[in-house]
C-alpha positions in Angstrom: 93.5 -32.1 67.9 92.1 -29.5 65.5 88.6 -29.5 64.2 88.2 -28.4 60.6 85.2 -28.0 58.4 85.6 -30.3 55.3 86.5 -28.3 52.2 83.6 -28.0 49.8 80.9 -28.6 52.4 77.8 -26.6 52.0 76.8 -24.1 54.7 74.2 -25.5 57.1 72.4 -22.1 57.0 72.4 -20.7 53.5 73.2 -24.0 51.5 74.6 -22.0 48.6 76.5 -24.4 46.2 78.2 -21.4 44.6 79.8 -20.6 47.9 81.1 -23.8 49.5 82.9 -23.7 52.9 86.6 -23.5 53.2 88.9 -23.4 56.2 89.2 -19.6 56.0 85.5 -18.7 55.5 83.8 -21.2 57.9 82.7 -21.5 61.5 82.3 -24.9 63.2 79.4 -24.5 65.8 79.6 -27.1 68.6 79.2 -27.8 72.2 80.7 -30.2 74.7 78.6 -33.0 76.3 79.0 -33.9 79.9 81.9 -36.1 79.1 83.7 -33.3 77.4 83.2 -34.8 73.9 82.3 -32.4 71.1 78.8 -32.4 69.6 78.7 -30.7 66.2 75.6 -28.7 65.5 76.6 -26.9 62.3 79.2 -26.0 59.8 78.5 -22.5 58.4 80.0 -19.4 56.8 81.4 -17.0 59.4 78.8 -14.5 58.3 76.0 -17.1 58.7 77.0 -18.2 62.3 74.8 -15.7 64.2 71.8 -16.2 61.9 72.1 -20.0 62.2 72.4 -19.8 66.0 69.4 -17.4 66.2 67.2 -19.7 64.0 68.1 -22.8 66.1 67.9 -21.4 69.6 71.5 -20.9 70.3 74.2 -18.2 70.6 77.7 -17.8 69.3 80.1 -17.0 72.1 82.2 -14.1 70.6 85.4 -14.8 72.5 85.6 -18.3 71.2 87.9 -18.6 68.1 86.5 -19.9 64.9 88.1 -22.9 63.1 90.5 -24.2 62.7 90.8 -24.5 66.4 91.0 -27.0 69.2 87.9 -28.9 70.2 85.3 -26.7 71.7 
């Protein structure tokens, strides 16, 4: 299964309506719970990923591919 950010979604960090998310410009930030199920935290522009993670007490693992990709 591939996780994709819905086209036209607003970035959870910058919220700019003039720059909606697309499959090619977005990052899907998530984590697995104890059962291995995905928990979505944010859908952001690739350039907003580090800023969102920093503002929300997380980190982006650089060797993890950005969407579209398999579940975290």
